Short mmCIF file of the C-alpha atoms (twelve columns), coordinates in Angstrom:
data_MODEL
# 
_entry.id   MODEL 
# 
loop_
_atom_site.group_PDB 
_atom_site.id 
_atom_site.type_symbol 
_atom_site.label_atom_id 
_atom_site.label_alt_id 
_atom_site.label_comp_id 
_atom_site.label_asym_id 
_atom_site.label_seq_id 
_atom_site.Cartn_x 
_atom_site.Cartn_y 
_atom_site.Cartn_z 
_atom_site.pdbx_PDB_model_num 
ATOM 1  C CA . UNK A 1  95.604  136.667 256.787 1 
ATOM 2  C CA . UNK A 2  96.969  133.461 257.406 1 
ATOM 3  C CA . UNK A 3  93.456  132.238 258.172 1 
ATOM 4  C CA . UNK A 4  92.225  133.078 254.764 1 
ATOM 5  C CA . UNK A 5  95.051  131.152 253.090 1 
ATOM 6  C CA . UNK A 6  94.209  128.095 255.468 1 
ATOM 7  C CA . UNK A 7  90.390  128.283 254.351 1 
ATOM 8  C CA . UNK A 8  90.850  128.117 250.917 1 
ATOM 9  C CA . UNK A 9  90.980  125.185 248.976 1 
ATOM 10 C CA . UNK A 10 93.921  124.196 246.709 1 
ATOM 11 C CA . UNK A 11 92.052  124.466 243.479 1 
ATOM 12 C CA . UNK A 12 91.040  128.115 244.318 1 
ATOM 13 C CA . UNK A 13 94.645  128.916 245.046 1 
ATOM 14 C CA . UNK A 14 95.950  127.608 241.872 1 
ATOM 15 C CA . UNK A 15 93.074  129.223 240.055 1 
ATOM 16 C CA . UNK A 16 94.310  132.423 242.146 1 
ATOM 17 C CA . UNK A 17 97.690  132.320 241.219 1 
ATOM 18 C CA . UNK A 18 97.238  131.435 237.509 1 
ATOM 19 C CA . UNK A 19 94.951  134.716 237.445 1 
ATOM 20 C CA . UNK A 20 97.675  136.500 238.700 1 
ATOM 21 C CA . UNK A 21 100.166 135.271 236.535 1 
ATOM 22 C CA . UNK A 22 98.009  136.429 233.668 1 
ATOM 23 C CA . UNK A 23 97.749  139.950 235.048 1 
ATOM 24 C CA . UNK A 24 101.465 140.588 235.623 1 
ATOM 25 C CA . UNK A 25 102.206 138.621 232.578 1 
ATOM 26 C CA . UNK A 26 100.178 141.216 230.405 1 
ATOM 27 C CA . UNK A 27 102.326 143.417 228.304 1 
ATOM 28 C CA . UNK A 28 100.582 146.512 229.520 1 
ATOM 29 C CA . UNK A 29 100.465 146.078 233.197 1 
ATOM 30 C CA . UNK A 30 103.980 144.456 233.289 1 
ATOM 31 C CA . UNK A 31 104.955 147.526 231.364 1 
ATOM 32 C CA . UNK A 32 103.646 150.091 233.772 1 
ATOM 33 C CA . UNK A 33 105.566 147.744 236.702 1 
ATOM 34 C CA . UNK A 34 108.591 148.133 234.665 1 
ATOM 35 C CA . UNK A 35 108.427 151.789 234.030 1 
ATOM 36 C CA . UNK A 36 108.024 152.637 237.621 1 
ATOM 37 C CA . UNK A 37 110.514 150.523 239.241 1 
ATOM 38 C CA . UNK A 38 113.272 149.941 236.825 1 
ATOM 39 C CA . UNK A 39 115.574 152.786 236.275 1 
ATOM 40 C CA . UNK A 40 116.568 151.611 232.886 1 
ATOM 41 C CA . UNK A 41 113.315 151.958 231.869 1 
ATOM 42 C CA . UNK A 42 112.071 155.172 233.147 1 
ATOM 43 C CA . UNK A 43 112.675 157.074 230.307 1 
ATOM 44 C CA . UNK A 44 111.281 154.533 227.597 1 
ATOM 45 C CA . UNK A 45 107.507 155.081 226.579 1 
ATOM 46 C CA . UNK A 46 104.975 152.361 227.633 1 
ATOM 47 C CA . UNK A 47 104.756 151.579 223.847 1 
ATOM 48 C CA . UNK A 48 108.400 150.990 223.612 1 
ATOM 49 C CA . UNK A 49 108.453 148.665 227.077 1 
ATOM 50 C CA . UNK A 50 105.464 146.793 225.819 1 
ATOM 51 C CA . UNK A 51 106.968 146.318 222.521 1 
ATOM 52 C CA . UNK A 52 110.195 145.126 224.233 1 
ATOM 53 C CA . UNK A 53 108.381 142.453 226.252 1 
ATOM 54 C CA . UNK A 54 106.428 141.366 223.216 1 
ATOM 55 C CA . UNK A 55 109.396 140.696 221.606 1 
ATOM 56 C CA . UNK A 56 111.072 138.680 224.293 1 
ATOM 57 C CA . UNK A 57 108.003 136.415 224.558 1 
ATOM 58 C CA . UNK A 58 108.284 135.568 220.563 1 
ATOM 59 C CA . UNK A 59 111.944 134.369 221.299 1 
ATOM 60 C CA . UNK A 60 110.835 131.906 224.200 1 
# 
């Protein structure tokens, strides 16, 4: 795996990093991750979690 990173241009790494942040920052993706791994979120619906995430983004 190290060889893949070594052979990848800096621009490509930056592009991949930005795409990953966009995917992980999407409310539905982040909500599904939170629901699966955060105990306080396990009893909330995906829609409730997404609303909480959207509300947090609006305050920033």
